[in-house]
C-alpha positions in Angstrom: -0.2 0.1 0.1 1.3 3.4 -1.1 0.3 5.6 1.9 2.5 8.3 3.5 0.3 8.8 6.2 -2.2 8.4 8.1 -4.0 10.8 10.3 -5.0 10.6 14.1 -8.4 12.7 14.9 -8.7 13.9 17.9 -12.7 15.6 18.8 -13.3 17.4 21.7 -16.1 19.3 23.6 -14.4 23.1 23.9 -16.5 26.4 25.2 -17.1 27.0 21.6 -18.5 24.0 20.3 -16.5 21.4 19.4 -12.6 21.3 19.2 -10.4 19.3 16.8 -6.7 18.2 16.1 -5.5 16.1 13.3 -1.8 14.4 13.7 0.1 12.3 10.7 1.2 9.0 11.3 3.9 7.7 9.2 5.5 4.4 8.5 8.6 5.2 10.1 12.4 4.2 8.6 13.1 1.0 10.6 9.5 -0.6 10.5 10.7 -2.8 7.6 10.2 -6.3 7.3 13.8 -6.8 9.0 12.6 -5.5 12.6 11.0 -8.3 14.4 9.1 -6.4 16.8 7.6 -3.9 14.3 6.0 -5.8 11.3 3.3 -7.9 11.1 4.3 -11.8 11.2 3.6 -14.1 9.3 0.4 -16.5 9.6 1.3 -20.4 10.8 -0.2 -23.1 8.3 -3.3 -23.6 8.1 -4.4 -26.7 9.7 -4.3 -29.8 7.2 -7.2 -31.3 5.8 -9.3 -28.0 4.5 -12.7 -28.5 3.3 -13.6 -28.6 -0.5 -13.1 -25.5 -1.7 -14.0 -24.5 -5.5 -11.8 -26.3 -7.7 -10.5 -22.7 -9.9 -8.1 -20.7 -8.0 -9.1 -17.4 -6.5 -9.0 -15.0 -9.4 -6.7 -11.7 -8.8 -9.7 -9.8 -10.3 -12.5 -12.1 -9.5 -15.1 -12.7 -12.1 -18.6 -12.1 -12.4 -19.5 -15.6 -13.0 -21.1 -17.0 -9.5 -24.6 -18.1 -10.1 -27.4 -16.0 -9.4 -29.9 -18.7 -8.6 -30.9 -20.1 -4.8 -29.0 -19.8 -3.0 -27.1 -17.3 -4.5 -30.1 -14.8 -5.3 -29.4 -11.5 -3.3 -32.2 -11.3 -0.5 -34.8 -8.9 -1.4 -34.6 -5.1 -0.8 -35.2 -4.7 3.1 -38.3 -3.1 4.5 -38.2 -0.7 8.0 -36.1 2.3 9.0 -33.2 1.8 6.6 -34.9 0.9 3.4 -35.0 3.9 2.0 -31.4 4.6 2.3 -29.8 4.4 -1.0 -27.6 1.4 -1.9 -23.9 2.2 -1.9 -23.0 1.8 -5.7 -18.7 2.8 -5.4 -16.0 2.3 -3.2 -16.6 5.9 -1.6 -20.4 5.0 -0.8 -19.6 1.6 1.0 -17.1 3.8 2.8 -19.4 6.0 3.9 -22.0 3.1 5.1 -19.3 1.7 6.8 -18.9 4.7 8.4 -22.1 5.1 9.3 -22.5 2.1 11.0 -19.4 2.8 12.8 -21.3 5.8 14.6 -24.4 3.9 15.3 -21.9 1.2 16.9 -20.4 3.9 19.5 -23.1 5.3 20.0 -24.8 1.8 21.4 -21.5 0.8 22.8 -20.9 4.3 24.8 -21.5 4.9 28.6 -20.6 7.6 30.6 -18.3 5.6 32.6 -15.7 3.1 30.5 -13.4 3.8 27.8 -14.0 2.9 24.5 -12.4 1.4 21.9 -13.6 -1.1 18.6 -12.5 -1.5 15.1 -15.8 -0.7 12.9 -13.7 -2.5 9.4 -13.4 -5.5 11.5 -16.9 -6.2 12.3 -18.2 -4.4 9.3 -16.4 -7.1 7.1 -16.6 -9.8 9.7 -21.0 -10.0 9.4 -19.8 -8.9 5.8 -18.7 -12.3 5.0 -21.6 -13.6 7.2 -23.6 -11.9 5.2 -23.0 -13.7 2.4 -25.2 -16.9 3.6 -28.1 -14.6 4.8 -31.4 -15.2 3.4 -34.9 -13.2 3.7 -35.4 -11.8 6.8 -32.0 -12.9 8.5 -30.3 -10.5 5.5 -32.9 -7.9 5.6 -31.6 -7.1 9.2 -28.2 -8.0 8.7 -28.2 -5.2 5.4 -30.7 -2.8 7.2 -28.0 -2.8 10.0 -24.8 -2.7 8.2 -25.9 -1.0 5.4 -24.3 -3.1 2.4 -24.7 -2.8 -1.2 -28.0 -4.6 -2.1 -26.9 -5.9 -5.4 -24.3 -9.2 -5.6 -21.9 -8.0 -7.4 -21.5 -4.8 -6.5 -21.1 -5.5 -2.7 -18.7 -8.2 -4.1 -16.4 -6.2 -6.0 -16.5 -2.6 -3.6 -15.6 -5.0 -0.9 -12.8 -6.7 -2.6 -11.7 -3.1 -3.4 -11.6 -1.9 0.1 -9.6 -4.9 1.6 -7.4 -4.5 -2.0 -6.8 -0.8 -0.9 -6.4 -1.5 3.2 -4.6 -4.8 3.0 -0.8 -4.1 2.9 1.1 -5.8 0.4 4.6 -6.3 2.0 5.9 -6.8 5.6 7.1 -3.4 5.4 3.7 -1.8 5.2 1.9 -0.1 8.4 -1.4 -1.6 7.9 -2.5 -5.3 7.1 -5.9 -7.1 7.5 -6.7 -10.9 7.4 -9.9 -13.0 7.3 -11.0 -16.7 7.6 -13.0 -19.2 7.9 -13.0 -22.5 10.3 -15.5 -25.2 9.6 -16.2 -28.3 11.7 -14.3 -31.0 10.0 -17.5 -32.9 8.6 -19.5 -29.7 7.4 -20.0 -28.8 4.0 -19.9 -25.1 2.6 -21.9 -24.5 -0.6 -18.9 -24.0 -3.6 -20.9 -20.1 -4.3 -20.4 -19.2 -0.3 -16.7 -20.2 -0.5 -16.1 -18.9 -3.8 -17.2 -15.5 -2.8 -15.8 -15.2 0.4 -12.2 -16.2 -0.4 -12.3 -14.3 -3.9 -14.1 -11.3 -2.5 -12.9 -11.3 0.8 -9.6 -13.2 0.4 -10.5 -15.1 3.2 -9.0 -18.3 4.3 -10.4 -21.2 4.8 -9.4 -24.0 7.5 -11.1 -27.4 8.8 -11.1 -27.5 13.0 -12.4 -30.2 15.3 -15.0 -28.3 17.2 -16.9 -31.5 17.8 -14.1 -33.9 18.5 -11.9 -31.1 20.1 -13.3 -27.8 20.8 -11.1 -26.6 22.9 -8.0 -27.4 20.5 -10.2 -25.9 18.0 -10.4 -22.6 20.1 -6.7 -22.5 20.8 -6.0 -23.1 17.2 -8.1 -19.6 16.5 -7.1 -17.6 18.8 -3.6 -18.1 17.9 -4.1 -17.8 14.1 -5.7 -14.1 15.8 -2.7 -13.1 17.8 -0.4 -13.9 14.8 -2.0 -11.6 12.2 -2.1 -8.6 15.3 1.3 -8.9 16.4 0.8 -11.0 19.5 -1.8 -7.5 20.5 -4.9 -9.7 20.7 -4.8 -12.5 22.7 -7.5 -15.0 23.6 -10.3 -13.7 21.4 -12.7 -16.7 22.1 -13.0 -17.5 25.5 -13.2 -21.1 27.2 -17.0 -22.3 26.7 -17.8 -20.5 23.3 -16.8 -23.3 21.3 -18.4 -26.2 22.2 -19.5 -29.5 19.8 -22.4 -27.5 18.4 -20.6 -24.8 16.6 -20.3 -25.2 13.1 -18.2 -22.5 11.6 -16.5 -19.1 13.2 -15.3 -16.5 10.6 -12.9 -14.4 11.9 -11.1 -11.2 10.6 -8.1 -9.4 12.2 -6.8 -5.8 11.9 -3.0 -4.0 12.9 -2.0 -1.1 12.7 1.9 0.8 13.8 2.6 4.0 13.0 4.9 6.4 14.0 3.7 10.5 14.5 5.3 12.5 11.6 6.7 14.9 14.3 7.1 13.0 17.6 6.8 13.9 21.0 10.2 14.3 23.2 9.9 11.7 25.9 11.7 14.2 28.3 9.0 16.7 28.2 6.2 14.4 28.8 4.8 15.3 32.7 2.3 14.6 34.8 -0.7 16.7 34.6 -4.7 17.0 35.4 -7.4 15.0 33.5 -10.9 15.8 34.4 -13.1 13.0 33.3 -16.2 14.7 34.4 -16.7 18.5 35.6 -16.5 16.9 38.9 -13.1 14.7 39.1 -10.0 15.1 38.1 -6.8 12.4 37.4 -3.3 12.6 37.1 -2.3 11.5 33.7 1.0 11.7 31.6 0.1 14.5 29.1 2.2 14.7 25.8 -0.3 17.4 24.4 -2.8 20.0 25.2 -6.8 19.8 24.4 -9.2 22.6 24.4 -11.4 23.5 27.3 -13.5 20.8 29.5 -17.3 20.0 28.4 -19.4 17.1 28.2 -19.1 14.7 25.5 -22.2 13.4 25.1 -22.9 16.4 23.2 -19.9 15.8 21.0 -21.6 12.3 20.5 -25.3 13.5 19.5 -23.5 15.7 16.7 -21.3 12.7 15.4 -22.2 11.5 12.0 -20.2 10.3 8.6 -21.6 14.1 7.6 -20.3 15.7 10.5 -17.2 14.3 10.7 -16.6 14.6 6.7 -17.5 18.3 7.3 -15.2 19.0 10.4 -12.1 17.4 8.6 -12.6 19.5 5.3 -12.3 22.6 7.9 -9.0 21.3 9.1 -5.7 23.7 8.3 -2.2 23.4 8.8 -0.7 25.3 11.8 1.8 24.8 14.7 0.2 24.7 17.6 1.6 23.6 21.4 0.5 20.1 22.2 -0.2 18.5 24.7 -1.4 14.9 25.2 -2.3 11.9 27.4 -0.4 8.7 26.8 -2.8 6.0 27.0 -3.3 2.1 26.3 -6.8 0.5 26.3 -7.4 -3.0 25.9 -11.3 -3.6 25.5 -13.5 -6.8 24.7 -17.0 -7.0 23.3 -20.1 -8.9 23.1 -22.1 -8.1 20.3 -25.0 -10.5 20.1 -27.4 -8.2 22.2 -25.9 -4.8 21.0 -26.3 -6.2 17.0 -30.2 -7.2 18.1 -31.4 -4.0 19.3 -29.8 -2.3 16.2 -31.8 -4.5 14.0 -31.0 -7.8 13.6 -32.2 -9.8 16.4 -33.1 -12.7 13.7 -29.5 -13.6 13.0 -29.4 -14.8 16.7 -32.8 -16.9 16.8 -33.8 -20.2 15.8 -35.6 -18.9 12.8 -32.1 -17.4 11.4 -31.8 -18.2 7.5 -27.8 -18.8 6.7 -29.1 -21.2 3.9 -26.7 -19.8 1.7 -23.8 -21.3 3.4 -24.8 -24.5 3.0 -28.6 -25.0 1.4 -30.1 -25.8 4.8 -31.3 -22.6 7.3 -30.3 -24.5 10.6 -27.3 -22.3 11.2 -27.7 -19.2 13.3 -25.2 -16.6 15.4 -24.3 -18.2 18.2 -21.9 -14.9 19.4 -20.0 -12.0 18.0 -17.0 -11.1 20.0 -14.8 -8.2 19.1 -11.5 -7.4 20.8 -9.6 -4.0 20.8 -6.1 -2.5 21.4 -4.8 0.7 21.3 -1.3 2.4 22.8 -0.4 6.1 22.3 2.6 7.0 23.3 5.6 10.0 22.5 6.6 7.4 19.2 3.4 7.1 17.6 0.6 4.9 17.8 -0.2 0.8 17.7 -3.5 -0.4 17.4 -5.1 -3.9 16.8 -8.7 -5.5 16.7 -10.0 -8.6 15.7 -14.0 -10.3 15.4 -15.1 -13.5 15.7 -18.7 -14.6 14.1 -19.5 -17.9 15.9 -22.2 -20.3 14.2 -24.1 -23.2 15.5 -26.9 -25.3 14.7 -30.2 -24.1 15.5 -31.4 -27.8 16.1 -29.4 -27.7 19.0 -30.2 -24.3 20.6 -31.9 -25.9 24.2 -34.8 -23.8 25.4 -34.5 -21.8 28.9 -34.0 -23.4 31.9 -37.1 -22.4 33.8 -36.7 -20.3 37.6 -37.8 -22.4 40.8 -37.4 -19.3 43.4 -38.6 -21.0 46.7 -39.0 -17.6 48.3 -41.9 -17.7 50.3 -43.8 -20.8 52.8 -43.6 -24.3 50.8 -45.0 -28.0 51.4 -42.4 -30.7 51.1 -42.7 -34.1 50.4 -40.0 -36.7 50.3 -41.7 -40.0 48.1 -40.2 -42.9 47.6 -39.7 -42.6 43.7 -41.1 -46.4 42.3 -44.0 -46.9 44.8 -44.7 -43.4 45.1 -45.2 -43.9 49.4 -45.1 -40.4 51.4 -41.6 -41.0 53.4 -41.7 -37.7 54.9 -43.9 -34.7 54.9 -43.9 -31.0 56.1 -44.0 -27.3 55.8 -41.5 -24.1 55.8 -42.7 -21.0 57.2 -39.4 -19.0 58.1 -36.2 -20.8 57.4 -34.6 -18.9 60.4 -36.5 -20.5 63.0 
């Protein structure tokens, strides 16, 4: 990739409204392939016995000859509040759709107590692959939440262009992404689904033994994620998430490292006051000066893709004295409830329809797990994130366990099982007496 710089934008409330500062990040000399601490390492070999994939190799420029009959037919145009939104038709419109989702996801995750950090791109791409197998109402709701292009070929071509634009072409690049499908050994995916995800989303495909060795499968997937995030995202999928009912896990990982174009002087870093809110003051290692304090909720309510583009367009280059806090954030989110509330509950239910993956509507999303890491210091910024979409068989969904809460007086009987003979009987009114 030929980027010279990446922009780090800071938006904060101030007395006059919104204050904004943009800083350039650049791939500095010395971060090339020979520097093992700073480049993204090659992933370990994929597990043996890959699932049956399309016989033709992934084309350099994917062709448009994928079948248009069921299950390759694009789902119908969604109904609901987002139905009137225009479907993206070019790369910038797809990026706008991704940014729109980013703002909506941010709003859904944000609260007044916790730090927040996530990769909208990683979630957007992982669920984009998942969407390729969705049909009917499941697809309607997913497209409504993510604003995906409705037309198959348009969506495939735009995702291919976006991933190519971001994907690092050599070990010295500062940005790298990767996707993978992890398939239960005896679970057959449709060729159409494999064609789309491998050719257009550039996903690797591998078998794992989730039925016989769920823990080993979890370790294998987590190791892949860790290697594709330079060791920053560890244990993405916790114990217990993958079990014998897991059929497919879709993953995306993204890693970035860049130095400030003009680096901060380490010797000038000092402890200064930082104000989480109007009543609280904490000490922080400061490298930069922010506008006067104000409530962030008003800023969040104004934050839209259009506003962000407007603010970016108003940025001008000028010399400023900067004091900025050093920080490191490590976050983890389980997005099932968030995405359900945002408008796609069917994908997580036993009525989900992902028949575009294997021909049968028996899959559902058990969980979407997202983990992020970001560190900002005098030298620059390092960030990584990964997303896992864990899919299970709907026939394995267990009914909710009824609650039997004995919190008031009751009669009890001890009875012999075979004959029904009452052996003991009593009543409890107050267990403290």
